[in-house]
C-alpha positions in Angstrom: 80.6 165.3 121.1 84.2 164.7 120.1 85.0 162.7 123.3 81.9 160.6 122.8 83.0 159.7 119.2 86.4 158.7 120.6 84.8 156.5 123.2 82.6 154.9 120.5 85.7 154.3 118.4 87.5 152.8 121.5 84.5 150.6 122.2 84.4 149.4 118.6 88.1 148.8 118.6 87.7 146.7 121.8 84.9 144.7 120.2 87.0 144.1 117.1 89.9 142.9 119.2 87.7 140.6 121.1 86.3 139.1 117.9 89.8 138.7 116.5 91.0 137.0 119.7 88.0 134.7 119.6 88.7 133.7 116.0 92.4 133.3 116.8 91.6 131.0 119.7 89.5 128.9 117.4 92.4 128.6 114.9 95.2 128.0 117.4 96.2 124.4 117.7 95.3 122.5 120.8 98.3 120.2 120.5 101.9 120.5 119.4 101.5 117.8 116.8 100.8 118.9 113.2 99.5 116.0 111.2 98.4 115.4 107.6 94.7 115.3 107.2 92.7 114.3 104.1 89.4 115.9 103.6 86.9 114.4 101.2 84.0 116.7 100.3 81.4 114.1 99.2 79.9 114.1 95.7 80.8 116.7 93.1 80.4 117.3 89.4 78.1 114.7 87.8 77.1 113.5 91.3 75.5 116.5 93.2 74.2 114.4 96.1 71.0 115.5 97.8 69.3 118.6 96.3 66.7 120.5 98.2 65.5 124.1 97.8 67.9 124.5 94.9 70.9 123.7 97.2 73.2 120.9 96.1 74.9 118.8 98.7 78.2 118.7 96.8 78.3 122.5 97.2 77.8 122.8 100.9 80.1 119.8 101.5 82.8 121.6 99.6 82.3 124.9 101.5 82.6 123.1 104.9 85.7 121.3 103.7 87.4 124.5 102.5 86.6 126.2 105.8 87.9 123.2 107.7 91.1 123.2 105.6 91.6 126.9 106.6 91.2 126.2 110.3 93.4 123.1 110.2 96.2 124.7 108.3 96.1 127.7 110.7 96.7 125.1 113.5 99.8 123.7 111.7 98.3 120.7 110.0 98.9 119.7 106.4 95.6 119.3 104.5 95.0 117.4 101.3 91.6 117.2 99.6 89.9 115.0 97.1 88.5 118.0 95.3 88.6 121.8 95.7 85.9 122.6 93.2 82.7 121.4 91.7 83.9 118.5 89.6 83.8 114.7 89.3 86.9 113.0 90.6 87.1 110.6 87.7 84.9 109.3 84.9 87.3 106.6 84.0 87.1 102.8 84.6 89.8 102.3 87.3 90.7 99.5 89.7 88.0 99.2 92.4 87.3 96.7 95.1 84.7 94.0 94.0 83.3 91.3 96.2 83.6 87.7 94.9 80.8 85.7 96.4 82.2 82.4 95.2 85.4 82.9 97.3 84.0 85.3 99.9 86.9 87.7 99.2 87.4 91.1 97.7 89.4 91.5 94.5 90.9 94.8 93.2 90.5 95.3 89.5 89.0 97.5 86.8 85.6 95.9 86.4 84.5 97.6 83.1 81.8 99.6 84.9 81.7 103.4 85.3 78.2 104.1 86.4 76.4 103.0 89.6 74.3 105.9 90.9 74.5 107.8 93.2 78.3 107.5 92.9 80.2 104.8 91.0 82.9 103.0 92.8 85.5 104.5 90.3 84.8 108.0 91.6 84.9 106.8 95.2 88.1 104.7 94.7 89.8 107.8 93.1 89.2 109.6 96.4 90.7 106.7 98.3 93.7 106.6 95.9 94.3 110.3 96.4 94.2 109.8 100.2 96.4 106.8 100.2 99.1 108.4 98.1 98.9 111.7 100.1 100.6 110.3 103.2 97.6 111.5 105.3 97.2 110.2 108.8 93.5 110.4 108.8 90.6 110.5 106.3 87.5 112.5 106.9 84.6 112.5 104.4 82.2 115.4 104.7 78.5 114.9 103.7 75.1 116.3 104.4 72.0 114.1 104.9 68.5 113.9 103.5 65.3 112.3 104.8 62.0 114.1 105.5 62.1 116.6 108.4 64.9 114.8 110.3 67.6 117.0 111.8 71.0 116.7 113.4 74.5 115.3 112.9 75.6 111.7 112.7 79.1 110.1 112.1 80.2 106.8 110.8 83.1 104.4 111.0 83.7 100.9 109.8 85.1 98.0 111.9 85.1 94.9 109.7 88.9 94.9 110.0 91.2 94.4 112.9 90.6 95.6 116.5 93.3 98.3 115.9 91.2 99.7 113.0 88.0 99.5 115.0 89.5 101.4 117.9 91.1 104.2 115.9 88.3 104.8 113.3 85.6 104.6 116.0 87.6 107.1 118.1 87.9 109.5 115.2 84.2 109.2 114.4 83.2 109.7 118.0 85.4 112.8 118.3 83.9 114.3 115.1 80.4 113.7 116.4 81.0 115.2 119.8 82.9 118.3 118.6 80.7 119.1 115.6 77.5 118.9 117.6 79.0 120.9 120.4 80.4 123.7 118.2 77.5 123.8 115.6 74.8 123.3 118.2 73.2 120.4 116.2 71.3 117.5 117.7 73.3 114.4 118.2 72.1 111.4 116.1 75.0 109.2 117.3 77.9 107.3 115.9 77.3 104.2 113.7 79.4 101.4 112.2 78.6 101.4 108.5 80.8 100.1 105.6 80.7 103.1 103.4 83.2 102.6 100.5 85.5 105.5 101.1 86.1 104.8 104.8 86.5 101.1 104.1 89.1 101.4 101.4 91.1 104.4 102.6 94.0 102.9 104.3 94.2 105.2 107.3 91.8 105.7 110.2 88.7 107.0 108.5 85.3 108.5 109.4 82.4 110.1 107.6 80.3 112.9 109.1 76.8 113.9 108.0 76.7 117.4 109.3 73.0 118.3 108.9 69.9 117.5 106.8 69.4 119.4 103.5 65.8 118.1 103.5 65.1 120.0 106.7 64.5 123.7 106.0 66.0 124.8 109.3 69.2 122.8 108.8 69.4 123.9 105.2 69.3 127.5 106.2 72.1 127.0 108.7 74.3 125.3 106.1 73.9 128.4 103.9 75.5 130.7 106.6 79.2 131.2 106.9 79.1 131.3 110.7 77.5 127.8 110.9 80.0 126.3 108.5 82.9 127.9 110.4 81.6 126.4 113.6 81.4 123.0 112.0 85.0 123.5 110.7 86.2 124.3 114.2 84.5 121.2 115.5 86.3 119.1 112.9 89.6 120.7 113.7 89.1 120.2 117.5 88.3 116.5 116.8 91.5 116.2 114.8 93.5 117.8 117.5 92.0 115.5 120.2 92.6 112.5 118.0 96.3 113.4 117.6 96.6 114.2 121.3 95.6 110.6 122.0 98.9 109.5 120.3 97.0 107.0 118.2 99.9 105.6 116.1 102.0 103.3 118.3 104.3 100.4 117.2 102.5 97.2 116.1 105.2 95.2 114.4 108.9 94.4 115.3 111.3 96.9 113.8 114.9 96.9 112.8 116.1 100.5 112.9 118.9 102.9 113.8 119.4 106.6 113.9 120.2 106.6 110.2 120.8 104.2 107.3 124.0 103.1 108.8 122.5 102.5 112.2 119.7 100.5 110.5 122.1 98.3 108.6 124.0 97.7 111.9 120.7 96.8 113.7 119.7 94.4 110.9 123.2 92.8 111.0 123.1 92.2 114.7 119.6 90.9 114.6 120.2 88.6 111.7 123.5 87.3 113.0 123.1 87.3 116.8 126.0 84.9 117.4 128.4 86.9 115.2 129.8 86.5 111.8 133.2 85.6 110.5 132.8 88.0 107.6 131.0 91.2 106.9 130.2 92.9 103.6 130.8 96.6 103.4 128.8 98.6 100.8 128.2 102.2 100.0 125.3 103.9 101.8 125.5 106.8 99.4 125.1 105.0 96.0 123.2 101.9 95.4 124.9 100.7 92.2 127.5 98.3 93.8 125.2 97.0 96.5 122.5 95.8 94.1 123.9 92.3 94.0 124.9 92.0 97.7 122.1 89.9 99.1 123.1 86.5 97.5 126.7 87.0 98.5 125.5 87.7 102.0 123.8 84.4 102.2 126.6 82.5 100.5 129.3 83.9 102.9 126.9 84.0 105.9 127.9 87.6 106.2 125.7 90.6 107.0 125.7 93.7 104.7 126.8 96.9 106.5 126.6 100.3 104.9 129.3 103.0 105.0 129.9 106.5 103.9 132.4 106.9 101.0 135.1 108.7 103.0 134.5 107.8 106.6 133.3 104.7 108.6 130.2 105.5 110.6 130.4 104.8 114.3 127.4 102.4 114.2 129.1 100.4 111.4 132.4 100.2 113.3 130.6 99.1 116.5 128.7 96.4 114.6 131.9 95.1 113.0 133.4 94.8 116.5 130.4 93.1 118.0 130.1 90.6 115.2 133.7 89.6 115.6 134.4 89.7 111.9 137.7 88.2 110.6 137.2 89.1 107.0 136.0 92.3 105.3 134.5 92.1 101.8 134.2 95.6 100.2 131.8 96.0 97.3 132.8 98.6 94.7 136.0 100.4 93.7 137.8 103.0 95.8 135.6 105.7 94.2 132.6 104.1 96.1 134.3 103.0 99.3 137.7 104.6 99.9 140.7 102.5 101.0 140.9 104.4 104.2 137.4 103.4 105.1 138.1 99.7 104.4 141.2 100.0 106.6 139.1 101.6 109.4 136.8 98.6 109.2 139.7 96.3 109.7 140.9 98.4 112.7 137.4 98.2 114.2 137.7 94.5 114.1 141.3 94.4 115.2 142.4 92.9 111.9 145.3 93.5 109.6 144.6 95.3 106.3 145.2 92.0 104.4 141.8 90.9 105.8 140.2 93.1 103.1 138.8 91.6 100.0 137.5 94.1 97.4 135.1 93.2 94.7 135.0 96.3 92.5 134.7 96.5 88.7 134.9 99.3 86.2 131.1 99.8 86.7 128.1 98.3 88.4 127.7 95.6 85.8 131.2 94.3 86.2 131.0 94.5 90.0 127.9 92.3 89.9 129.7 89.8 87.8 132.7 89.8 90.2 130.2 89.1 93.0 128.7 86.3 91.1 132.1 84.7 90.4 133.0 85.1 94.1 129.8 83.2 95.0 130.4 80.3 92.6 127.6 78.5 90.8 124.9 76.7 92.8 123.8 73.7 90.7 120.3 74.2 89.4 119.9 77.6 91.0 120.2 79.8 87.9 120.6 83.6 88.1 118.5 86.6 88.6 118.6 89.5 86.1 117.6 93.1 86.9 118.0 96.5 85.4 121.2 98.3 86.5 119.1 101.5 86.8 116.2 100.4 89.0 117.0 99.6 92.7 113.4 98.7 93.7 113.4 95.7 91.3 116.8 94.6 92.5 115.5 94.9 96.1 112.5 92.7 95.2 114.9 90.1 93.7 117.3 90.2 96.6 115.4 88.1 99.1 114.6 85.1 96.9 118.0 85.4 95.2 119.7 85.2 98.5 117.5 82.4 99.8 118.1 80.3 96.7 121.8 81.1 96.1 121.1 82.9 92.8 123.6 85.6 91.8 122.0 88.9 90.8 123.3 90.1 87.4 122.6 93.6 85.9 121.5 94.5 82.5 121.0 97.6 80.4 117.5 98.1 79.1 118.0 97.2 75.5 120.9 94.8 75.6 122.9 92.7 78.0 126.1 94.4 79.0 129.2 92.8 77.7 130.5 91.5 81.0 127.1 90.0 81.9 126.9 88.2 78.5 130.4 86.9 78.9 129.7 85.6 82.4 126.6 83.7 81.1 128.7 82.3 78.2 131.4 81.1 80.5 128.9 79.3 82.7 126.5 78.2 79.9 126.8 74.5 80.9 126.0 75.2 84.6 123.5 78.0 84.4 120.4 77.0 82.4 117.7 79.1 84.0 117.2 82.8 84.8 114.6 84.9 86.6 114.1 88.4 85.1 112.7 91.0 87.5 111.3 94.2 86.0 109.0 95.1 83.1 109.6 96.2 79.6 110.2 99.8 80.7 113.5 98.7 82.3 114.3 95.3 80.7 113.3 95.1 77.1 111.7 92.1 75.3 114.9 92.0 73.2 117.0 91.3 76.3 114.6 88.6 77.5 114.7 87.0 74.0 118.5 87.0 74.1 118.5 85.4 77.5 116.1 82.7 76.3 118.8 81.4 74.0 120.2 78.7 76.3 118.1 79.5 79.4 114.7 78.8 80.7 113.4 82.3 81.6 110.8 83.3 84.1 109.9 87.0 83.6 108.4 88.6 86.7 106.9 92.1 86.5 103.9 94.2 87.1 102.5 97.6 86.3 104.7 99.3 88.8 107.4 98.5 91.4 104.8 97.3 93.9 103.2 94.9 91.4 106.6 93.6 90.4 107.4 93.0 94.0 104.1 91.0 94.4 105.0 89.0 91.3 108.2 87.8 93.1 106.2 87.0 96.2 103.7 84.9 94.3 106.4 83.0 92.5 108.7 82.2 95.5 106.3 82.2 98.5 103.1 80.6 97.1 102.2 78.8 100.3 103.3 78.2 103.9 103.8 80.5 106.9 106.0 83.6 106.4 107.1 86.6 108.3 107.9 89.2 105.6 110.3 92.0 106.0 108.9 95.4 105.0 111.1 98.0 103.3 110.6 101.3 101.6 110.6 101.6 97.8 111.4 105.3 98.0 115.1 105.2 98.8 117.6 102.4 98.5 119.7 102.0 101.7 117.1 100.4 104.0 115.7 98.4 101.1 119.1 96.8 100.3 119.7 96.1 104.0 116.3 94.5 104.3 116.9 92.3 101.2 120.0 90.9 102.7 118.6 90.1 106.1 115.3 88.7 104.5 117.3 86.5 102.2 119.4 85.2 105.1 116.2 84.4 107.0 114.5 82.9 103.9 111.7 85.4 104.2 110.0 87.6 101.5 110.6 91.3 101.2 107.4 93.5 100.8 107.9 96.9 99.3 105.8 99.9 100.4 106.0 103.7 100.7 106.7 105.5 103.9 102.9 105.7 104.5 101.7 104.1 101.3 100.2 100.7 101.1 99.3 100.1 97.4 95.8 98.6 96.8 97.4 95.5 95.1 99.7 95.0 98.2 96.7 95.4 100.4 94.9 92.6 98.5 98.0 90.4 98.9 98.0 91.0 102.6 94.3 90.3 102.8 94.7 87.1 100.8 97.6 85.9 103.0 96.4 87.0 106.4 96.4 83.4 107.8 100.0 82.8 106.6 101.5 86.0 108.2 101.9 86.0 112.0 103.7 89.3 111.8 105.8 91.6 109.7 109.3 93.1 110.5 109.7 96.7 109.6 113.2 97.8 108.4 114.0 101.4 108.9 113.1 104.2 111.3 109.6 105.7 111.4 111.0 108.5 109.2 111.3 105.8 106.5 108.4 103.5 107.4 105.9 105.2 109.6 103.8 103.7 112.4 100.8 104.6 110.2 102.0 102.0 107.7 102.0 99.4 110.4 98.4 100.4 111.1 97.6 100.1 107.4 99.0 96.6 107.3 96.9 95.7 110.3 93.8 97.2 108.6 94.5 95.0 105.6 95.0 91.7 107.4 91.4 90.6 108.0 89.2 89.6 105.0 85.9 91.3 105.5 82.4 90.0 105.0 80.4 92.0 102.4 
């Protein structure tokens, strides 16, 4: 009997190994690309969804999503979720998309409503907000259906936007439909174009899958089994892998980029000054303080801004200096920001003697900005821009219009003007009678604005965050006419400052976004101005501004019908 027991054990072991291999195969990625996937288990908390036989839709949606997360993560994907338990996403009144029939447009605002069964827009928008901020490449909403004895799976996408959106969202929905029905052995009810809120207002390619029918007893029984839910999860994962394998995110807009921040500044300089430049401006690529005020000087001197490391001149910067044929090097900041040896290396790259160097460097960023302003001289009627010396995004937002209009950018502390800034304004009180302040009370206090109002007509531009502040500048200085905005990151300074200089030189606005994040307010601005924008120019590599962001801008550019 002993040998028989051993054989049984060996047989059981082989079966266990076979099962383990089968599970491993299901979990192994089918492509080398690991993406970021946002899963939205529909309903939750106050909004249970369909309820049949004591089974709540929100519960089975969540179980499928958790299983899909496990499979996707095992394949190397990053997964974010709208919820991981039985709870409402939000009960608050937040900004949502509302259709305005009088103007045939959508507006994004808090509408004072928090209840519109089965799920209020606030709860749905909170899911979109989470997805949009997560950096996810794709959005998948998981639901289960209801309706008599109907059975099977159906998937949805929305194509009221651009052809790019239609193609990618439809592709994702089609892959979900084919893979889920194949793995879960459900009947195929097809793929449909429906404008569900979450797939409309999530920025990335989005699809919604209705796995089965809770109202059908057979489907409901399947949904309550772990094996069925696992098969659905594997179907979702295979659809995701196939979507990524199609290499969906390709360039849409022109792009100025280099291998790093220095290469990007060189690419922008060569693009903006294709015939060369007599002067170049050299600024630190390691600290933004001295470069905040560079854009107006760039326009005044007709000189591109190039970035450098503190202690060595990057090869891309040296090459750009040679190609531009510069005869004059203007260095921003003291030797603690850009060392003397680096400035001399820049001269050597241009074949210039060291007396071609002009340094504008004060004791601090506030004094450097004043030195730049004095170097520019005063443009009659132009006024000045004032930004916080501690917030580069607001300075970047000010850079394009300041450069375009010849307005020096001055820096202020939050609660009072710095001494050098106040002195500069006093010296030029007869010539400078207006000022534009960029940045809200969190960075520029009311007290500073009040001080400035003595002797100046002040325009104060700000919003709830850096993106809304950026939009305030766009509305003020580009209210009409065709424009081709430059797009820069708000998340780190080098490419934003480079973009501000080249945008100011071109007389174009600068739009601030995240690497993959298009704020809802910026999306509305793009929608409202679609007819005025033939294209955008991205500034920075895809590591700074992803191809997904280009897709998101494209998705925003067509105003939908309701």
